[in-house]
C-alpha positions as CSV (number, residue, x, y, z in Angstrom):
1,M,0.0,0.0,0.0
2,K,1.3,3.4,-0.8
3,F,2.4,5.6,2.1
4,K,0.0,8.3,1.1
5,Y,-3.0,6.0,1.6
6,L,-1.5,4.7,4.9
7,L,-1.4,8.3,6.1
8,I,-5.0,9.0,5.1
9,I,-6.3,5.9,6.7
10,S,-4.2,6.4,9.9
11,F,-5.4,10.0,10.1
12,S,-9.0,8.9,9.8
13,L,-8.5,6.2,12.4
14,G,-6.7,8.7,14.7
15,V,-9.7,11.2,14.5
16,I,-12.2,8.4,15.2
17,I,-10.3,6.9,18.1
18,T,-9.7,10.4,19.6
19,L,-13.4,11.3,19.4
20,I,-14.5,7.9,20.8
21,L,-12.1,8.2,23.7
22,G,-13.5,11.7,24.4
23,L,-16.6,9.8,25.7
24,I,-14.5,8.0,28.3
25,S,-14.2,9.6,31.7
26,Y,-10.7,10.6,32.8
27,P,-9.9,9.7,36.4
28,T,-9.6,12.9,38.5
29,Y,-8.1,11.8,41.7
30,G,-8.2,14.7,44.3
31,L,-10.3,17.0,42.1
32,I,-13.8,17.2,43.4
33,G,-16.4,18.9,41.3
34,V,-14.6,18.5,37.9
35,K,-15.4,16.0,35.2
36,K,-12.8,15.3,32.5
37,W,-12.9,13.1,29.4
38,G,-10.3,11.9,26.9
39,Y,-7.4,9.5,26.9
40,P,-4.3,9.5,27.4
41,F,-4.7,13.3,28.0
42,H,-8.0,14.8,29.0
43,W,-9.2,17.3,26.5
44,L,-12.7,17.9,27.6
45,S,-13.5,19.2,31.1
46,Q,-16.6,20.5,32.9
47,V,-17.1,22.0,36.3
48,V,-20.0,20.1,38.0
49,Y,-22.8,22.6,38.5
50,P,-26.1,23.2,36.6
51,G,-25.6,24.9,33.3
52,A,-21.8,24.6,33.2
53,R,-20.1,24.6,29.8
54,I,-17.9,21.9,28.6
55,N,-14.4,23.3,27.9
56,V,-12.1,21.9,25.2
57,N,-8.4,21.9,25.8
58,W,-7.2,22.1,22.2
59,S,-3.5,21.4,22.9
60,N,-4.4,18.1,24.6
61,F,-6.8,17.3,21.8
62,I,-4.0,17.8,19.2
63,I,-1.5,15.7,21.2
64,D,-4.1,12.9,21.6
65,L,-4.8,13.1,17.9
66,L,-1.1,12.9,17.0
67,I,-0.6,9.9,19.4
68,W,-3.5,8.0,17.9
69,I,-2.4,8.8,14.3
70,I,1.1,7.4,15.1
71,V,-0.3,4.3,16.8
72,S,-2.6,3.7,13.9
73,L,0.1,4.1,11.3
74,F,2.4,1.8,13.3
75,I,-0.3,-0.9,13.5
76,L,-1.3,-0.6,9.8
77,K,2.4,-0.9,8.8
78,I,2.8,-4.0,10.9
79,L,-0.4,-5.5,9.5
80,E,0.9,-4.7,6.0
81,I,4.2,-6.5,6.6
82,I,2.4,-9.5,8.1
83,I,0.0,-9.8,5.2
84,R,2.9,-9.4,2.7
85,N,4.8,-12.2,4.4
86,L,1.8,-14.5,4.5
87,K,1.4,-14.2,0.7
88,K,4.9,-15.5,0.1
């Protein structure tokens, strides 16, 4: 597979994984009254009171996105190598 297509697929997977993990609650030990979401870095947070807005930490979002793009690219490349070796 061409590297350009691997980048497109890994970018798409990175976006999907980042958004799905934004639904998972981030453990906030010691912080009472704050909810956080995202993994490995929380990029959504909300103070717990009625009518509170959800805040987006864009730097953590971009870091999460880059991490999951790199992980996806690595896994896709390994799968490509395994499939290529199985065909021989």
